[in-house]
TORLUMVEX-705022 format. One record per residue: residue in three letters; x, y, z of N, C-alpha, C in turn. Coordinates in pm, whole numbers. Example, Ala and Ser with C-alpha at 12.3 -4.5 7.8 and 13.67 -1.06 7.14 Angstrom:
2
BAPA   vexse      npx      npy      npz     capx     capy     capz      cpx      cpy      cpz
BAPA     ALA     1319     -569      780     1230     -450      780     1320     -330      780
BAPA     SER     1285     -225      708     1367     -106      714     1290        3      787
END
This chain:
308
BAPA   vexse      npx      npy      npz     capx     capy     capz      cpx      cpy      cpz
BAPA     UNK     7991     2213     1183     7912     2092     1152     7878     2018     1281
BAPA     UNK     7770     1945     1274     7726     1863     1387     7704     1721     1340
BAPA     UNK     7751     1626     1420     7733     1484     1389     7648     1419     1497
BAPA     UNK     7556     1333     1456     7481     1249     1548     7533     1107     1532
BAPA     UNK     7599     1056     1635     7655      921     1631     7556      826     1695
BAPA     UNK     7513      726     1619     7412      631     1663     7478      495     1677
BAPA     UNK     7471      438     1796     7544      315     1822     7449      203     1866
BAPA     UNK     7472       87     1810     7403      -34     1854     7500     -112     1944
BAPA     UNK     7485     -106     2076     7582     -169     2165     7587     -321     2153
BAPA     UNK     7483     -380     2094     7480     -526     2080     7549     -573     1953
BAPA     UNK     7587     -480     1865     7645     -520     1738     7776     -593     1758
BAPA     UNK     7793     -703     1682     7916     -785     1689     7947     -827     1831
BAPA     UNK     7844     -871     1902     7859     -924     2038     7926     -823     2132
BAPA     UNK     7887     -696     2120     7933     -595     2215     8058     -520     2176
BAPA     UNK     8108     -537     2054     8230     -468     2013     8207     -322     1977
BAPA     UNK     8081     -281     1961     8052     -145     1914     8107      -40     2011
BAPA     UNK     8093      -63     2141     8142       35     2238     8293       51     2229
BAPA     UNK     8364      -58     2206     8509      -50     2190     8546       27     2064
BAPA     UNK     8467        7     1958     8491       82     1835     8469      231     1858
BAPA     UNK     8362      265     1930     8338      407     1959     8455      469     2035
BAPA     UNK     8509      399     2133     8623      453     2208     8743      475     2118
BAPA     UNK     8755      394     2014     8867      411     1921     8848      533     1831
BAPA     UNK     8724      560     1792     8701      672     1699     8666      802     1772
BAPA     UNK     8639      795     1902     8604      917     1976     8707     1029     1957
BAPA     UNK     8839      999     1967     8937     1107     1949     8930     1176     1813
BAPA     UNK     8888     1101     1710     8876     1160     1577     8771     1270     1577
BAPA     UNK     8657     1245     1641     8551     1345     1646     8585     1457     1743
BAPA     UNK     8647     1423     1856     8679     1525     1955     8785     1622     1903
BAPA     UNK     8876     1574     1821     8982     1661     1770     8941     1735     1643
BAPA     UNK     8823     1704     1591     8779     1765     1465     8731     1908     1481
BAPA     UNK     8693     1943     1603     8638     2076     1627     8489     2085     1600
BAPA     UNK     8428     1972     1561     8285     1970     1534     8209     1914     1654
BAPA     UNK     8086     1955     1668     8001     1901     1774     7955     1760     1738
BAPA     UNK     7936     1677     1840     7875     1547     1816     7792     1506     1938
BAPA     UNK     7689     1428     1910     7604     1372     2016     7599     1222     1997
BAPA     UNK     7620     1148     2105     7613     1002     2098     7475      954     2139
BAPA     UNK     7413      872     2054     7283      812     2083     7303      660     2091
BAPA     UNK     7262      598     2200     7280      454     2220     7143      387     2221
BAPA     UNK     7127      288     2136     6997      221     2127     6981      119     2240
BAPA     UNK     6855       92     2274     6821      -14     2368     6681      -63     2334
BAPA     UNK     6622     -145     2418     6492     -203     2386     6383      -99     2371
BAPA     UNK     6390        8     2450     6288      112     2444     6322      222     2345
BAPA     UNK     6445      226     2298     6492      335     2214     6567      274     2096
BAPA     UNK     6493      237     1993     6551      162     1882     6629      252     1787
BAPA     UNK     6710      189     1702     6782      262     1598     6683      336     1509
BAPA     UNK     6573      271     1475     6471      332     1389     6417      460     1452
BAPA     UNK     6380      454     1580     6320      571     1645     6422      682     1666
BAPA     UNK     6547      645     1696     6651      747     1713     6670      826     1582
BAPA     UNK     6684      754     1473     6707      820     1344     6585      900     1300
BAPA     UNK     6466      852     1333     6345      926     1299     6343     1061     1371
BAPA     UNK     6382     1063     1498     6386     1189     1574     6489     1285     1517
BAPA     UNK     6606     1232     1483     6711     1318     1428     6665     1382     1298
BAPA     UNK     6599     1303     1214     6558     1352     1082     6442     1450     1088
BAPA     UNK     6376     1461     1202     6270     1560     1215     6325     1700     1236
BAPA     UNK     6454     1711     1266     6515     1843     1282     6525     1912     1146
BAPA     UNK     6514     2042     1147     6532     2118     1024     6680     2125      987
BAPA     UNK     6707     2148      861     6844     2165      816     6912     2033      784
BAPA     UNK     7041     2041      752     7116     1923      712     7155     1840      833
BAPA     UNK     7140     1709      819     7176     1616      926     7293     1529      882
BAPA     UNK     7384     1500      976     7494     1407      950     7488     1297     1056
BAPA     UNK     7446     1179     1011     7424     1067     1103     7533      964     1081
BAPA     UNK     7600      925     1189     7707      827     1184     7661      702     1257
BAPA     UNK     7658      589     1187     7612      463     1244     7734      379     1284
BAPA     UNK     7734      332     1409     7834      235     1451     7762      102     1464
BAPA     UNK     7791        9     1375     7722     -119     1375     7746     -192     1244
BAPA     UNK     7665     -290     1219     7679     -368     1097     7580     -326      991
BAPA     UNK     7571     -406      885     7479     -378      775     7334     -378      824
BAPA     UNK     7303     -465      919     7168     -470      973     7133     -344     1051
BAPA     UNK     7231     -289     1123     7208     -165     1195     7184      -51     1099
BAPA     UNK     7261      -48      989     7238       53      886     7098       40      828
BAPA     UNK     7053      -83      806     6919     -105      753     6813      -46      846
BAPA     UNK     6828      -70      975     6735      -12     1071     6737      140     1064
BAPA     UNK     6858      196     1055     6872      341     1051     6802      400      929
BAPA     UNK     6825      341      812     6764      392      689     6612      384      697
BAPA     UNK     6560      280      762     6415      266      775     6356      364      875
BAPA     UNK     6441      432      950     6393      538     1039     6411      677      981
BAPA     UNK     6486      687      873     6521      818      818     6414      873      724
BAPA     UNK     6396     1002      733     6317     1077      635     6405     1194      590
BAPA     UNK     6354     1277      503     6430     1394      459     6570     1355      411
BAPA     UNK     6577     1247      331     6706     1195      287     6785     1293      200
BAPA     UNK     6715     1385      136     6786     1483       54     6866     1582      139
BAPA     UNK     6838     1586      270     6913     1673      361     6985     1593      469
BAPA     UNK     7007     1464      443     7071     1376      541     7192     1308      481
BAPA     UNK     7306     1320      547     7428     1250      509     7452     1138      610
BAPA     UNK     7502     1026      562     7515      907      646     7658      854      641
BAPA     UNK     7708      814      756     7836      744      764     7818      613      838
BAPA     UNK     7894      513      800     7888      383      867     8029      343      910
BAPA     UNK     8047      331     1041     8171      275     1095     8142      128     1122
BAPA     UNK     8200       38     1044     8157     -103     1048     8193     -171     1179
BAPA     UNK     8095     -241     1232     8115     -321     1351     8009     -429     1350
BAPA     UNK     8023     -521     1257     7924     -626     1242     7989     -752     1191
BAPA     UNK     7907     -848     1153     7958     -976     1104     7985     -972      955
BAPA     UNK     7892     -912      878     7905     -913      733     7988     -799      678
BAPA     UNK     7950     -675      714     8019     -554      667     8031     -550      514
BAPA     UNK     7922     -585      446     7926     -595      300     7922     -459      232
BAPA     UNK     7862     -358      295     7857     -227      231     7998     -166      220
BAPA     UNK     8072     -164      331     8205     -104      327     8299     -186      240
BAPA     UNK     8275     -316      230     8356     -400      140     8332     -358       -5
BAPA     UNK     8208     -330      -40     8176     -293     -177     8233     -156     -212
BAPA     UNK     8241      -66     -114     8291       68     -139     8443       74     -140
BAPA     UNK     8507      -39     -108     8653      -48     -110     8716       60      -23
BAPA     UNK     8671       67      102     8719      168      197     8846      122      266
BAPA     UNK     8921      216      324     9042      177      397     9008       89      516
BAPA     UNK     9104        8      558     9081      -84      669     9081       -8      803
BAPA     UNK     8998      -53      894     9000       -2     1029     8900      111     1052
BAPA     UNK     8835      111     1168     8734      213     1199     8790      354     1208
BAPA     UNK     8912      370     1253     8970      504     1265     8987      569     1128
BAPA     UNK     9038      492     1032     9056      546      897     8924      586      835
BAPA     UNK     8820      505      858     8689      537      804     8630      659      874
BAPA     UNK     8649      668     1006     8600      784     1081     8668      911     1033
BAPA     UNK     8794      904      996     8866     1021      946     8808     1071      815
BAPA     UNK     8752      982      735     8682     1023      614     8547     1086      649
BAPA     UNK     8475     1022      739     8341     1067      775     8344     1207      835
BAPA     UNK     8442     1234      920     8444     1360      995     8465     1480      903
BAPA     UNK     8507     1456      779     8517     1566      683     8380     1615      639
BAPA     UNK     8278     1530      658     8140     1573      644     8090     1597      503
BAPA     UNK     8157     1541      403     8114     1562      264     8069     1430      201
BAPA     UNK     7993     1438       94     7943     1319       26     8056     1257      -57
BAPA     UNK     8087     1130      -30     8190     1058     -105     8131      952     -197
BAPA     UNK     8020      893     -158     7951      795     -240     7800      818     -227
BAPA     UNK     7727      774     -327     7582      768     -316     7537      627     -353
BAPA     UNK     7419      591     -309     7368      456     -336     7218      462     -358
BAPA     UNK     7173      384     -456     7029      363     -471     6975      297     -345
BAPA     UNK     6848      316     -321     6778      251     -210     6662      171     -268
BAPA     UNK     6649       47     -225     6538      -36     -269     6424      -34     -170
BAPA     UNK     6305      -64     -217     6187      -71     -130     6112     -201     -161
BAPA     UNK     6068     -269      -56     5991     -392      -76     5855     -381       -9
BAPA     UNK     5761     -457      -61     5630     -473        1     5593     -620       -9
BAPA     UNK     5562     -681      105     5531     -824      108     5425     -852      213
BAPA     UNK     5346     -955      189     5246     -998      288     5309    -1106      374
BAPA     UNK     5319    -1078      504     5379    -1170      601     5283    -1186      718
BAPA     UNK     5244    -1308      746     5148    -1337      853     5021    -1253      838
BAPA     UNK     4976    -1239      714     4851    -1169      688     4861    -1018      687
BAPA     UNK     4979     -962      713     4998     -818      716     5092     -774      604
BAPA     UNK     5064     -659      542     5153     -604      440     5268     -532      508
BAPA     UNK     5388     -578      480     5509     -522      540     5585     -445      432
BAPA     UNK     5623     -322      463     5707     -243      372     5841     -217      440
BAPA     UNK     5946     -214      360     6080     -200      416     6175     -149      310
BAPA     UNK     6270      -67      349     6375      -21      258     6501     -105      278
BAPA     UNK     6583     -112      174     6712     -181      187     6816     -109      104
BAPA     UNK     6942     -129      142     7054      -65       74     7135     -167       -6
BAPA     UNK     7162     -281       55     7253     -379       -5     7180     -480      -92
BAPA     UNK     7083     -550      -33     7016     -658     -107     6889     -702      -35
BAPA     UNK     6808     -773     -111     6694     -845      -55     6683     -976     -131
BAPA     UNK     6634    -1080      -68     6612    -1204     -142     6521    -1297      -66
BAPA     UNK     6471    -1393     -140     6390    -1499      -81     6464    -1631      -99
BAPA     UNK     6446    -1719       -3     6508    -1850      -14     6637    -1861       63
BAPA     UNK     6740    -1912       -2     6865    -1950       62     6929    -1839      146
BAPA     UNK     6947    -1720       86     7015    -1612      157     6939    -1570      281
BAPA     UNK     6807    -1553      267     6725    -1512      380     6720    -1621      488
BAPA     UNK     6709    -1746      446     6706    -1856      543     6839    -1864      618
BAPA     UNK     6950    -1841      548     7080    -1842      615     7086    -1732      721
BAPA     UNK     7037    -1612      687     7034    -1503      785     6949    -1540      906
BAPA     UNK     6837    -1609      882     6751    -1652      992     6823    -1752     1081
BAPA     UNK     6891    -1848     1020     6965    -1947     1098     7079    -1881     1175
BAPA     UNK     7149    -1787     1111     7260    -1717     1178     7209    -1639     1298
BAPA     UNK     7094    -1573     1283     7041    -1491     1392     7008    -1575     1515
BAPA     UNK     6981    -1703     1495     6947    -1792     1607     7062    -1883     1647
BAPA     UNK     7177    -1867     1581     7290    -1955     1607     7347    -1933     1747
BAPA     UNK     7368    -2041     1820     7426    -2034     1953     7577    -2013     1951
BAPA     UNK     7638    -2044     1836     7784    -2029     1828     7825    -1894     1769
BAPA     UNK     7730    -1815     1718     7764    -1687     1657     7837    -1594     1754
BAPA     UNK     7789    -1575     1879     7862    -1485     1969     8005    -1530     1995
BAPA     UNK     8026    -1661     2005     8161    -1712     2029     8250    -1687     1908
BAPA     UNK     8196    -1711     1788     8275    -1689     1666     8305    -1540     1647
BAPA     UNK     8209    -1453     1680     8232    -1309     1668     8346    -1264     1760
BAPA     UNK     8345    -1314     1883     8450    -1276     1977     8587    -1325     1934
BAPA     UNK     8587    -1437     1861     8714    -1492     1811     8753    -1432     1677
BAPA     UNK     8670    -1338     1625     8699    -1278     1496     8669    -1369     1380
BAPA     UNK     8582    -1469     1402     8549    -1567     1299     8400    -1564     1263
BAPA     UNK     8342    -1444     1269     8199    -1431     1246     8154    -1481     1110
BAPA     UNK     8240    -1466     1008     8203    -1511      873     8185    -1662      868
BAPA     UNK     8257    -1733      953     8246    -1879      954     8104    -1923      990
BAPA     UNK     8036    -1842     1070     7900    -1875     1109     7809    -1879      987
BAPA     UNK     7828    -1785      894     7748    -1784      771     7770    -1912      691
BAPA     UNK     7894    -1956      683     7925    -2075      604     7863    -2198      668
BAPA     UNK     7874    -2210      800     7817    -2325      871     7666    -2331      852
BAPA     UNK     7601    -2216      871     7455    -2214      860     7409    -2227      715
BAPA     UNK     7491    -2181      622     7456    -2197      480     7446    -2344      443
BAPA     UNK     7537    -2425      496     7534    -2569      470     7407    -2630      530
BAPA     UNK     7374    -2588      652     7253    -2641      717     7128    -2603      638
BAPA     UNK     7123    -2478      594     7007    -2430      518     6989    -2510      390
BAPA     UNK     7099    -2531      321     7092    -2597      191     7029    -2735      201
BAPA     UNK     7054    -2805      309     7004    -2942      320     6877    -2952      404
BAPA     UNK     6834    -2842      467     6711    -2846      545     6593    -2780      474
BAPA     UNK     6620    -2672      401     6512    -2599      335     6482    -2661      198
BAPA     UNK     6355    -2668      164     6314    -2726       36     6322    -2621      -76
BAPA     UNK     6340    -2668     -199     6339    -2578     -313     6196    -2533     -341
BAPA     UNK     6183    -2430     -425     6053    -2371     -454     6054    -2321     -598
BAPA     UNK     5937    -2317     -661     5927    -2255     -793     5897    -2106     -775
BAPA     UNK     5966    -2023     -852     5952    -1878     -838     5924    -1816     -975
BAPA     UNK     5820    -1734     -980     5791    -1657    -1100     5842    -1514    -1080
BAPA     UNK     5924    -1467    -1173     5980    -1333    -1167     5916    -1248    -1275
BAPA     UNK     5848    -1143    -1234     5784    -1051    -1328     5851     -916    -1314
BAPA     UNK     5905     -865    -1425     5978     -738    -1419     5957     -661    -1548
BAPA     UNK     6024     -546    -1558     6016     -466    -1679     6084     -536    -1796
BAPA     UNK     6156     -645    -1766     6221     -723    -1870     6136     -841    -1917
BAPA     UNK     6019     -862    -1853     5932     -973    -1891     5904    -1064    -1773
BAPA     UNK     5857    -1186    -1802     5823    -1284    -1698     5896    -1414    -1724
BAPA     UNK     5948    -1472    -1618     6017    -1602    -1628     5985    -1684    -1504
BAPA     UNK     5977    -1815    -1522     5951    -1906    -1410     6075    -1992    -1389
BAPA     UNK     6120    -1998    -1264     6240    -2075    -1228     6197    -2193    -1142
BAPA     UNK     6215    -2314    -1194     6175    -2435    -1123     6288    -2482    -1030
BAPA     UNK     6249    -2537     -919     6348    -2590     -826     6446    -2484     -781
BAPA     UNK     6393    -2369     -745     6476    -2254     -707     6523    -2266     -561
BAPA     UNK     6651    -2249     -538     6706    -2247     -403     6715    -2104     -353
BAPA     UNK     6750    -2011     -442     6759    -1872     -400     6719    -1780     -515
BAPA     UNK     6663    -1664     -480     6631    -1558     -575     6676    -1428     -510
BAPA     UNK     6792    -1378     -553     6855    -1263     -490     6838    -1139     -577
BAPA     UNK     6806    -1029     -511     6794     -900     -578     6898     -808     -512
BAPA     UNK     7002     -778     -588     7120     -711     -533     7128     -566     -581
BAPA     UNK     7159     -477     -487     7188     -338     -519     7340     -316     -518
BAPA     UNK     7407     -380     -422     7553     -381     -415     7604     -521     -452
BAPA     UNK     7734     -536     -459     7790     -661     -509     7787     -774     -407
BAPA     UNK     7806     -742     -278     7831     -846     -179     7713     -867      -84
BAPA     UNK     7702     -991      -38     7603    -1028       62     7659    -1142      145
BAPA     UNK     7613    -1154      269     7649    -1270      351     7794    -1275      393
BAPA     UNK     7856    -1159      413     7992    -1158      463     8097    -1182      355
BAPA     UNK     8073    -1134      233     8177    -1140      131     8145    -1222        8
BAPA     UNK     8026    -1283        1     7987    -1353     -121     7959    -1249     -231
BAPA     UNK     8033    -1257     -340     8019    -1162     -450     7911    -1211     -547
BAPA     UNK     7787    -1208     -499     7677    -1263     -577     7644    -1181     -701
BAPA     UNK     7677    -1052     -701     7644     -966     -816     7769     -889     -857
BAPA     UNK     7864     -955     -921     7993     -891     -952     7984     -769    -1041
BAPA     UNK     7875     -754    -1115     7860     -638    -1204     7769     -529    -1146
BAPA     UNK     7725     -546    -1024     7629     -451     -966     7690     -313     -949
BAPA     UNK     7612     -212     -982     7649      -72     -962     7538       -8     -880
BAPA     UNK     7567       32     -757     7460       84     -671     7404      219     -713
BAPA     UNK     7453      274     -824     7404      404     -869     7340      399    -1008
BAPA     UNK     7322      278    -1062     7274      269    -1200     7123      265    -1214
BAPA     UNK     7050      274    -1102     6905      273    -1111     6847      139    -1151
BAPA     UNK     6924       31    -1127     6877     -104    -1158     6923     -201    -1049
BAPA     UNK     6844     -305    -1030     6884     -415     -943     6950     -523    -1027
BAPA     UNK     7045     -595     -969     7105     -711    -1035     7045     -837     -973
BAPA     UNK     7007     -932    -1056     6942    -1055    -1010     7038    -1172    -1015
BAPA     UNK     7027    -1260     -917     7102    -1385     -915     7007    -1493     -867
BAPA     UNK     6972    -1585     -957     6868    -1684     -927     6918    -1823     -964
BAPA     UNK     6902    -1916     -871     6936    -2056     -901     6813    -2127     -954
BAPA     UNK     6833    -2225    -1042     6720    -2296    -1099     6764    -2436    -1143
BAPA     UNK     6690    -2537    -1097     6712    -2673    -1144     6840    -2738    -1096
BAPA     UNK     6900    -2685     -992     7023    -2744     -939     6991    -2838     -823
BAPA     UNK     7063    -2950     -817     7053    -3033     -698     7126    -2962     -585
BAPA     UNK     7098    -3002     -464     7165    -2937     -352     7316    -2961     -351
BAPA     UNK     7363    -3080     -383     7510    -3097     -396     7570    -3007     -503
BAPA     UNK     7500    -2989     -615     7550    -2900     -720     7557    -2756     -669
BAPA     UNK     7453    -2714     -597     7450    -2578     -544     7565    -2556     -447
BAPA     UNK     7590    -2653     -359     7697    -2640     -262     7834    -2641     -329
BAPA     UNK     7845    -2708     -442     7970    -2705     -518     7995    -2566     -577
BAPA     UNK     7886    -2503     -626     7898    -2372     -690     7917    -2260     -587
BAPA     UNK     7854    -2273     -471     7849    -2165     -373     7986    -2105     -339
BAPA     UNK     8090    -2183     -311     8220    -2120     -276     8277    -2032     -386
BAPA     UNK     8241    -2061     -512     8294    -1981     -623     8237    -1839     -622
BAPA     UNK     8124    -1820     -547     8063    -1688     -540     8151    -1589     -464
BAPA     UNK     8244    -1638     -383     8336    -1546     -317     8418    -1468     -419
BAPA     UNK     8444    -1529     -532     8521    -1465     -638     8433    -1415     -752
BAPA     UNK     8301    -1428     -736     8210    -1385     -841     8213    -1474     -963
BAPA     UNK     8257    -1599     -946     8271    -1689    -1060     8150    -1781    -1079
BAPA     UNK     8052    -1771     -993     7935    -1859     -997     7847    -1834    -1118
BAPA     UNK     7854    -1713    -1174     7763    -1678    -1283     7791    -1755    -1412
BAPA     UNK     7905    -1822    -1420     7937    -1900    -1539     7881    -2040    -1538
BAPA     UNK     7817    -2080    -1428     7765    -2216    -1418     7622    -2225    -1470
BAPA     UNK     7591    -2337    -1534     7453    -2363    -1575     7367    -2376    -1450
BAPA     UNK     7250    -2318    -1454     7161    -2321    -1338     7165    -2194    -1256
BAPA     UNK     7255    -2101    -1290     7261    -1970    -1224     7221    -1864    -1327
BAPA     UNK     7106    -1803    -1305     7055    -1701    -1397     7083    -1562    -1340
BAPA     UNK     7117    -1469    -1428     7140    -1331    -1388     7057    -1239    -1476
BAPA     UNK     7042    -1116    -1433     6967    -1018    -1511     6962     -887    -1437
BAPA     UNK     6892     -792    -1493     6875     -661    -1430     6730     -617    -1444
BAPA     UNK     6686     -538    -1346     6548     -487    -1350     6538     -363    -1263
BAPA     UNK     6449     -274    -1300     6423     -153    -1220     6311     -177    -1119
BAPA     UNK     6222     -267    -1154     6108     -299    -1066     6067     -442    -1095
BAPA     UNK     6033     -518     -993     5998     -658    -1015     5911     -713     -903
BAPA     UNK     5859     -830     -930     5779     -903     -832     5824    -1048     -834
BAPA     UNK     5839    -1106     -714     5873    -1247     -699     5753    -1318     -638
BAPA     UNK     5709    -1425     -704     5598    -1507     -652     5647    -1650     -635
BAPA     UNK     5638    -1701     -514     5683    -1837     -484     5563    -1929     -462
BAPA     UNK     5582    -2056     -487     5472    -2151     -474     5443    -2187     -329
BAPA     UNK     5527    -2148     -238     5500    -2166      -95     5575    -2058      -18
BAPA     UNK     5539    -2032      108     5607    -1927      186     5755    -1958      207
BAPA     UNK     5839    -1859      182     5984    -1872      201     6034    -1749      276
BAPA     UNK     6151    -1763      340     6208    -1651      415     6242    -1534      324
BAPA     UNK     6224    -1413      376     6256    -1289      307     6342    -1203      399
BAPA     UNK     6447    -1141      344     6528    -1050      426     6555     -921      351
BAPA     UNK     6590     -816      425     6643     -692      369     6773     -661      444
BAPA     UNK     6884     -658      372     7016     -631      431     7047     -722      549
BAPA     UNK     7004     -848      538     7032     -945      642     6932     -949      756
BAPA     UNK     6835     -857      755     6732     -854      859     6611     -933      810
BAPA     UNK     6585    -1047      873     6478    -1136      827     6342    -1083      870
BAPA     UNK     6251    -1074      774     6118    -1020      801     6015    -1129      827
BAPA     UNK     6044    -1251      785     5950    -1362      801     5940    -1438      670
BAPA     UNK     5834    -1517      657     5810    -1594      534     5700    -1528      452
BAPA     UNK     5718    -1531      320     5619    -1472      230     5613    -1554      102
BAPA     UNK     5502    -1538       29     5489    -1601     -102     5505    -1501     -216
BAPA     UNK     5498    -1371     -184     5506    -1270     -289     5569    -1143     -234
BAPA     UNK     5658    -1085     -312     5722     -960     -272     5739     -870     -394
BAPA     UNK     5702     -745     -378     5723     -644     -481     5846     -561     -444
BAPA     UNK     5928     -531     -543     6054     -461     -518     6068     -348     -620
BAPA     UNK     6103     -230     -570     6121     -115     -658     6228      -23     -601
BAPA     UNK     6270       73     -683     6368      172     -640     6299      286     -567
BAPA     UNK     6365      338     -464     6317      457     -396     6343      579     -483
BAPA     UNK     6270      683     -459     6293      809     -531     6417      881     -479
BAPA     UNK     6470      836     -365     6584      901     -302     6707      813     -305
BAPA     UNK     6822      876     -297     6949      804     -283     7005      825     -143
BAPA     UNK     7087      730     -100     7157      742       26     7288      816       -1
BAPA     UNK     7312      924       72     7434     1002       56     7533      964      167
BAPA     UNK     7645      911      128     7740      852      222     7863      939      239
BAPA     UNK     7907      952      364     8025     1034      395     8152      950      399
BAPA     UNK     8151      834      341     8272      752      338     8275      670      210
END
């Protein structure tokens, strides 16, 4: 077997290289070949994975990075039916590995990956949205949403304290700090949701989340019933809540208890469209694409095959 290890050296404020040094002995002692690919400004994760996937035969790609790095990798991949993927977490959120209930530590996860077999599969979502006059298409694995979640990701990406918190092992705290700022700075919006289940309008919406996995934002269990293999998205939408009410409910999402509150709507859909009354932030797996008023979301014809 051959493994292509793709590393984002900037992930988690530079911790990715240290993680690679920890897992290197696992691959070296496995008896399998491996090639290390390191991304930079001229050689992105997307382009690296695109080149790997152009090879004939089965590919085994190992990502060292966070959920955002995985998102970039998936958006560079083709030939998914002949591609196996592993993720050694080294990011702030790490929501995918949390949802899969994997063993703690990069070495333990690498020991699973190096066996080279499929352990989990996951649906892949696809979005299309008009941003700055251009139609943007993007795939996602964990979640996509407009409003609160996406705005929080935007604020986190520009946070001056994020690198310091990451180095101190407190990266999740950055999400909480910026979530509070977002809640009181961003205005609510009306959102129309059109899906195979019908059409509904949500007034005074703070967030409209479309989840494939259970967790987002570093451990918020926004979709406690989500199954990444059921061919459906799970929805979590706020409506008619004041900002103090929303902030009161938000901490309960860590335990998945928010769905019992009035003003939090849930549902499932295979394909849907979100239309907002004004431009709002949109993200895929924590990667902010910009502001949009409309986004179409559907399932990919392919699944992600995971080696962990």
